[in-house]
N, C-alpha and C positions, 0 to 999 in steps of 0.2 A: 611266206610272210608278205605283207602288203607294202610294197615299195621299200624305200630305204629310210631308216630312222634319221631324224634331224640331228645334225652335228653343229648346233649353234642355237642361238635364241635371238629374238628381236622385239622391238617395241615401237609403237607408232608416235612416240613423243619423246622429247629430251628427258633426262633424269632431273627431277627437281631436288632429290635428296642424294647425298653422296652414297648412301647405302644401296641405291638403285643404279649407280654408275656401273657400266660394263667393265670387266677386269681383264688385264693382260699382265703377264709377268714372266720372268726368266729364272726365278729362284734367287735373284739378287735385287734387281729393280722391279718395282711394280707400278702399274698405271691404273687409275680409276677414271674412266672416260664418260663424261656426261652426255656427249653426243648431240650438240646443237651447233651446226656450222655457222650460225650467226653470232654465237657467243660460246665458243668451244672452251671447255675447261677440262684439263687433264691433271689430276692430282698425282704427284710423283712420290713414291715411297722407296725405301731400301731397307733390307733386313737389319743392317747395322745401326739404324737410326733409333737410338734409345736415349732418353733425356737423363743426364746426370741428376741424381737426387740423394747422393750419399751412398747409394748401393754399390757404386764402383769401388768403394773403400771397405765395404763390410766383409767380415770374416765369420766363419762358423764359431759358435760358442764353445769355449773350452770346458767341457763337462765331464771328461773322462775320469777325473779323480773322484767325482761324486757318484759315478755310475754304480759301483759295487754296493754302496749303502742303499741306493734306491732299489736295486735288484733285490737286496735282502728284504726290504720292507714289502715290496710287492709279493714276493714269495711267501712272506709271513702273513699275508692277508690284508695289508694296507693298500687297498685298490686305488687310492688317490695319490700314492707316493710319487708317481711319475710327474705330477704337476710341479714338483719341486726340482725336476731335472731341467733347469733353465738358468741362464745368467741374468734373468730379470729385465732384459731389454724390451722396449716396446716393439710392437709390430712394425717392421720396416718393409715396404714394398720394394720389389726389384725395379730397376730402371724402366720406365714406361716407354713403349714403342710409340712412335709418332710419325705423321707425314712430314715431308720436306717442304713442299710449296705446290702451287698449281701453276701450270703453264696456261696462260689465258690469251685467247685469240678472238678479238672482236671484229666483226665485219661491219663496215659502215654502210653497205648497201643491203637492201632486203632481198634475201635469197628465195623468198616464197614462204608459204605457210606450212605446207606438208613436210613432215619430218619422218624419216624412217632411220632408226639406228639399230645396229645389229652387232653381234660378236660371232665370229666363226671359230669354233673350237679346233678345227683342223689346221688353221693357220695362226691362231692367236690374235687376229686382227679385230679391232673394234672400229666400225665404220658408221658414218652418218651422212645423210643426204637431205638437203632442203632446197628444192628447186635445182638451180645450177650450181649451188654451193655444196662442196663435199669435203669430208675429212676422213682419214684412216690412220689408225695408230696400232703399233705392236711393240713389244719389248723383245729385242733380239737375244736369242740364246747363243748365237755365234759371236756377236760383237759387243754384248753387254751394253746396250744403248736403247733409249726410248726413241722410236722413229715415228714421226708425226707429220703427215702431209696434208696440206690444206689447199684447196683450189676455189676460185671464184670470188671476185670482189676485192676491195681495198681492205687492208688488215692493220689493226693495232695489236702488237704482241708484247707481252711482258711476263715476268716471273713474279708471282704474288704469294707472299708468305702468310697472308692474313686468312687463316683457316680457323675453324672453331676450336677454342681452348688454347690457342697459341699464347704462351706466357708473355705478360706485359714487359718483362725484363729481357726478352730476346733482342739481342743487338744485331740488327740487320743492315747490311750494306749491299748496294746494287752497283753493277758495272755494265756499261753499254759502250760498244765499240763497233765502228764500221769495219768490215773485212772485204776481201775480194769476192767472197761468196755472197755477202749480204751484210750480216752483222753477227756480233757475239753478245749474248746476255749472260750475266753471272749474278748469283745471289749467295752471299755468305751470311750465315746466321750463327752467332756465338751464344751458347747457353748462358743463362744468368749464373753468376758466381762460379764459373768453370773456365778452364783453359781449353775446353773441347768445343768444337764447332762442326758445321757441315757446310759444304759449298756445292752449289749446283751450277752447271754450265750448259747453256743451250746455244748451239750453232744454228743460225738462221741462214739457210741457203735459198736464194731467190732466183727463179727462172724468169727473166725478163723484168720489166718494170723498174721501179725506183725505190730505194731504201733510205729513210731519213731517221736520224736520232730523234726520239721523243721520250726522254728519260722519265721513268726508269725503264722504258722499253724502246721499241722502234715502230715506225709506220712504213708499211709497204703499199705502194700504189701501182696499178697496172700490171701486176705479175701474172704469169700463166699459172704458176704454182709456187708454193713455199714449202720447204722441207725443214723440219726442226729436229735436231739431234740433241738429246739431253742425257746427261749423266749427273749423279750426285755422289759426293764422297764425304764420309765422316772422318774427322782428323783432329789432332791437337796442333797448336800453333797455326801456321799458315799453309795453304796449299798452292801449288803452282798452276794457276789458271792458264798461263801461256802453254805449258806442256800439255794440259788437257785439251786445249783448243787444237793443237797440232794433231793429237790423236783423233779428234773428231773430224778434222779436215781430211785426214788420210782415208777416212771411210768414204769420201766422195770421189776419190781419185779413180780414173780409168773408166768412167761410165757416164753417159748422158742421161741415164735413168737410175739414179742412185737408190730410190725407194725400192724398185724392183730387184736390184742387185742385192741389197741388204735383206729383203724378204726371202729371196731364194736361198741365201746362206742360212738364214734362220730356219727355214722349212726343212732343210737337210737334217736338222736335229729335232725339231719340234714335231713335225708331222708323223714320222715313223713311230715315235714314242706314243703319241696320242692314239694312233690307229692300231696298236698291238692288240687291243681288246675291244669288243663291241657287244652291245645288247640290243636285240630286236624282239619286241613283244607283240608284233603284229598289230600295231595301233592303227586306228582310223586315220587315213591321210588328212582328212579335214581337221582333226584335232592336232596332228603333227604340224599343221600350217599355222596354228594360232600363236599370237604373241605370248611370251612367257607369263605375263601378268594375268592373261585370261586362262591359260592352261592351269595355273596354280589354283584357280577356282574350281577345278575338276579333279579333286583328290583321288577319285577312283579310276582315273583314266590311265591306261597303259602308256599313252603318249607322254604323260607327266613323268612316269617312272623312267621311261627311255631317256627323256631329256635331262632329268636330274642325275641319272647314272653317267651320261656323257659329260654334263657340266661338272660333276664331282671329280671325275678323273682329270678333266681339263684344269680345274682350279687347283687340284692337288699337285699335278705336274708343274703348273705355272708358279706355284708358291714355294717350290722346293729346289734348292741349289746351294747357296752358301749355308743356309739353314733349312731344316724341315719347316712345315707350316707352323705359324704361331696360332694363338687363339683366334686371331682374325686372318689367318692365312698369311698373306704378304701385304695386306691392304688396310688402310684406315684413312678416313677424311677428317679425323678429329684428334686433337692432342690428348683429350681425356678418354683414352681407350679403356674399356672395362678390364679390370684385373691386370692392368698394365700392358695388355696386349702381348703377354709374355708366353712362355711355354709352361704349361701345367702338366706334369709328368705322372700324375696319379690317376689319370683317366683320359684327359683331353688330347694331348699329343699322341698318346698311345692308340686311342680310337681312330684318330685321323690317319695315322701311318700304317695301321695294321693291315689294310687292304693292299698295300703297295706290292708285296711279293706276288700274291696271286693275281693282282690286276696288272702285272707286267710293267711296273714302274720302278726299275732299279735306280732311276734318278732320285726318287724319294728316299730309298734306303741308303743311297750314297750320301745324301744330305744329312740323314740321321747319323750315319757312321762318322761323318766329319765332325758333327757337333759333339758326339761322345768323345772322339779322339782329342778334340781341343780342350774338353773340360776334364779329362781324366786327372790331371794334376790337382784340380780343385776337389774332385771326388775323393782323392787320397787324403787331402787335408781334412775333409769332413769326417772320414773314418778315424783319423788320428785324434782330432780335437774333441769330437763328441763321444766316441766309443773307445778310444785308446787302442785301436787295432791297426793291423796292416790292411791292405786292400782298399776298396772303394765303396763309397755310399753316395748315390745320386741325390740331388735335391728334388723336392717336389715342385719347385717353382724356380724358373731361371729366366733371365732376360736374353740369354744367348751369348752374353759377354762373360758373365761370371757363373761358374758352376758351384759356388759355395752355398751351403745351407745357412740362410740367415732370415728367411721369411717364415715366421711362425708366431703363434700366440697360444694362449691357454685353450681356446676352443678348437684350434687347428694346430696341434703340437707336431708340426711337420718335421721337426728335428728328430723325432723318435722313429720315423718311417725308414725302413731298411730294404724294402722290396723294389725300389725304383730302378736300380741297375738291371735287375732281371727283366722287368717289363720293357725297358728301353732296348735291351739287347735281343729280345724275342724276334722282332722282324728281321734283324740282321742274321740270326741263326736260320730263320726260315729261308732267307735269300741264299745263304750258303747251301742249304739243302737243295734248293731249286737248281742251282748251277753246278752242284757237285764238287765245289771247291770251298775250302775254308779260308776266309779272309784273316790274315794275321792280326788285323786290328781287333776283330771280334774275338779271336782266340786270346789275345792279351787282356782284353777287358774282362772276359769270363774268368780267366785265372785270378785276376785281382778281386773280382767279386767273390770267388770261392775262398780266397785268403781271408777276406773279411769274415766270412762265416766260420772259418777255422778258429779265429781268435774270439769271435763274439759268442758263439754257441758253447758256453762252458757250464751253464747251470742245468741241473737236472731235477725232475720231479720224483715223487716217491717210487714210481715204477721204473726209474732209470732212463726215461726218455729225456732228450734235451728240451729245454724251455726257451722260447723266444721271449726275452724279458729285458727291457720293456718292449711292447708290441702295439702297433697302431694300425687300425683298419680305416683307410681313407674313405670318407671324411666323417665317419660315424663313431658312435660310442655305445657301450652296453646300456641296456635299459637301466636307468637309475644309477649308472656308474660313471667313471671318468674315462677320458679319451685314451690316456696311456694305460695299457692293460697287458695281458699275457696271451701268447699263442693265438694271435689273429690268424684266421684261416689263410688269408692272403700271404702272410709272412711264412707260414709253414710251407705252402705250395711253392713260393718263390725260392726259399732256401733249398728245398729238395731239387727244384728244377735247375737252379744255378749249379749246384754241386754235381749233379748227374750229367748236365750238359758240359760243364768244364772238364769232367772226367773223360768224356768222349773226345774232346779237343786235345787233351793232355794225358795220354796213356801213362806217362811217367808218374803222374800223381793220382791215377784213377782209383787205386785200391783205397787210398786214404780218404779221398773225397766221397766215394760211394759208401764207405763205412760210416762216415759222418752223416750222410743223407739218410741212411737206414735207421739212424737213432732219432730222427725227427718224429714227433708223435703223429699218429693218424688223425684224420678229421673226426670231429664229434658230431653226432646226430642228436638234436635236442628233443625236448618232450613233444614238440609239434611234428616230429618226424622230418624236420628240415636240417640241412647241413648248417651247423652253427657257425656264426661269424667269429666266435672265439672258442677255441677248444680248451676251455678252462672252467672248472666248476664255479658256479655262482655268477658267471658272466652271461646274462640273458640277452637275447636278440632285440634290436630295435629295427622293426621291419620297414617303417615308412621313411625310406631314404633313396636319393637319386643314384648313389653309387652302389655297385654290386661287387665290392672288393672281395667278399668271401667266396664268390664263384669264379675267381681267377683260375682255379684248377680246371674249370670247364672251358672257359674261353678267357684268354688266348691260349692257355695250355691245353694239353690233352691228358692231363692227369686223371680226370674223371670223364668217362664216356659211357654211353648206353651199352657199348659192345664189350668193354673190358672190365668195367667196374659198375655193374648194373645197380647194386645196392646204393652206392654213393651217388650214382646218377639220379636215382629216384629221390634221394634226400635233397640233392641239388635242385631237382625239378620242384619239389615242395617249397624250398626256399625261394625259388623264383616266383612261384604262384603267390606267396605271402608278401613279396616285396611291393612296397608302394612306389608312387612316383614323386613323392615329396613336392618339390616346387615346379614340376613339369619341365625340367631341363631336357633339351633335345638329346643331349648325350646319354641321359639316363634311359630314355625310351629305346634308343638304338642299341645301347649296351644290352638291354633286355632282349631285343630281337636277336642279337648275335648269340647270346647264351641259349635262347630258345631254339635257334637253328641247330646248335650243337646237340641239343637234347631231342631233336626231331619233333618239336612241338610247333607245327605250322600255324595253329590257331593263335597261340600266344605271340609268335613272331609277327603274324599278320596284324594283330591288334596294336602291337607296339609301333609297327610301321605306319599304320593308319593314323595313329595319334600325331605323328610328325607330319604326314602328308596333309592331314585335315586340320592342323593346329595353327595355320598361318605362320609357319616358321621360316618361309623363304621370301626374300626380297625379289624384285623384278630382275635383278642381276643374276638370280639363282644362287647367290651366296645366302647363307642361312643366318638365323638368329638363335640365341641361347634359350630364349623363352618364347611362349606363344605370342601371337599378335606382333611378330617382328620386333620383339623387344631385345635389345643388346646384340649388335652385330657380332657374329661368331661363326667360325668355320666348322665346328664339330659336326653338325648334321650334313652339311654339303660334302665334306670329305669322307665321312664315315659311311654314308648311304651306299656307295658302290660296293664297299666291303660287305655290307649286310646282304645285298642282293646276290653277290657271289656265294656267300656262306649258305644262303637258302637253296642254292642250286648245285654247287660243287664244293666239296671239302676234301682235303688231303692231309696225310702225314707221310713220313718217309716210307711207310710200308702199307698205306691204305688209300683207296679212292672211294669216296662216298658220293653217289649221284642222286640228285633230287631229294635231299633229306627233309626239306620243309618248304615245299613250294606253296606260296600263299595263294588264296583263291583269286586274288587280283591278277595273277599271272598264269592263266590256264594254258597258254601256249607261248612259245618263244624260241629264240636262238641266242646262245651265249658263246662267243667266239674268242679263242686265244688265251683262256685262263691257264696259268702256270701251276703246276703241282710240285709238291715238295719231294717227289721221287724223280723229278727231271723230265716230265712230259708236259706237252700242251694238250688241252682238251677243248674240243668244240662240241657243244651240246645243243640238241634241238628236241623239243617236247611239245606234246599236245595231249588232250584227254585220252587219246587212243594209245599212247605209248611214247617212247623216246628213242633217240639215236645219238650215240656219242662216238666221236672219232678221237682216239688217243694217239698222240704222236710222241713216242718216247725218245729221249736222248740217251738213255742207258738201258742195258739189258738186265732185267730183274723180274722177280715175281712180287706182286702186291696183292692185298686182299681187296676185292671189289664188294662194296656194300650198296645194295639197292633196297627197294621196298619188298623184294622177293627174298632177301636174306643175304648171305655171304657166300662168295666163291673165290677161288684163286684166279688171278689174272696174270698170265705170262706175257711179258713185253720184251721185244727185241729192238735194240737201238736202230733207228732209221726205218722201222717198219710200222706203218699205221695199223692200229687195231680198231675195227668198227664194232661197236656194241649196240645191240638192239634190245630195248627194254619193253615189257608189256605195259598195259594200263596200270596206273598207280592204284 
């Protein structure tokens, strides 16, 4: 390979838009860094910052008593009956995610014209240089604090809540106090018509010079450097600013170079996680050296794929901690965040987190596991209220605070969707398989998901198969029909997968749950030869849609594969070929690429990937947008793309390794290092037009099936002994 891939990105000018600000985060706090040392702006975010809008009091609709009658009507042929399974409430959005404030540092002396700002993925630092003026920012994984150092010139520093979309009724109070280190700034914002608030505290530590109060901020003159330590807390009532100040002051103790000490502690956690996996596509060194905004204009460049792969893993890691990534990751500079900046669990969160197990990011799966564990009581309430069952039903939309199902309307009857728990648990099951241990939290959630299906799957068709009724295929509906239907393919696959997976985790219930799974009907193949989105007579497919819910059995599951179920795989392939792109959502294109990779269709996968790379979906920050032309800030493409590239090159199940299943033409050669497999091995892979070489490093002794373009063969692995595999030309 030609040199070392770039593990960062840079720009020759400050960010004019918050969407182009470079990003840092530790899974709790986030920072958007504009990178102009003459007027430095750092927007502070936190995963818990959601604005009260009534959603904090919302509960799932009590529909269980009406459910049997609706089921009767659907089974009798009234295909609009599910539209009456509602309590009539209007659509209520979940509490929207929002920024806290910006830390603003203005320099009164001109530091020069030339600006270079950069972000280093290996450290999480965003830096900027203008002449002799410098700034550097990171968010510490070790100490949960924003660390911001500024040098050069006299400074005016303040906390500013005035960000786009901030509500007029936000009650804001500032505090300014001189301290032995320099000063303390605080900002408390209380939401309109609520007892909830958030408070930000910034400790200003000054080396040399003089600090004066200049409310609502401070003025620093003659200093060698200034270090800003910032935290934000969401709370009810009041918060103890003095106690928070002492915690920040303690971070300065014992060193005359506090920035370097804080960075070293952070790097002990961040750097090893980031470096576990890497991709080298042998890109042109001259293209690797380009600013990100210029590289984005070269959609066919291997250097662009290298950088987006690196940026995607960096941003995914940085946005995962207290929660997994939101629709916007961990970042926003606007209070009017699209779709509330929430977690949408019927594709978006699922696509973003799916790569985490193979991409060696257990920090992401842990964040997902923590979210699931916190919300399980609410999921139980959903099952009881809506379906009258035991067990759990996950919501399709959550703000991270409430797991209740209450966001739905006629066109998006999300209260009818029952497959969410299975999809959210899939990465956690994959992670368990990789490490060879079963997390008790995953085991418990699977058992409750299985209990739901025990109680819910009680209706049968004329052939004696169970019927999923009502059934919803996000976010589509049958041609000419209603959204609430019967036997959506996704629901069939999810129910089977939950019951069989739960049976593996719980042998004491295995016979009962496997028997129930065996009674779920098979998939239907429609008149076009495609796997039907609804396995029910009279429900015809609507092909032009961004979601691919009906191909859930292909990806992320392995229910349908070219190796084990070739007839169904051919039907799934036909369904993929017929699927449109609807509104050109980035997640739709990359979802198609993932399914194409599983079906070994490199041409389709390559086309889908090119539509994202060439569609102007990425900001200069290398965070992505939901639509082409950088329309609507959204993390789907950024976080999903590394998973797509891994799936094109390496796939695994607990008993199979697939190498180079769908290498796109844009990647004729390369090296992928550190990928984790679900049978407990690490894989390093190198390929070029003449062949490939893989090194498999197993942690367990077992036999798996090896699949390559040459066919299948057994692969015997011994724990601790590397296996080197040589493959011929594809």
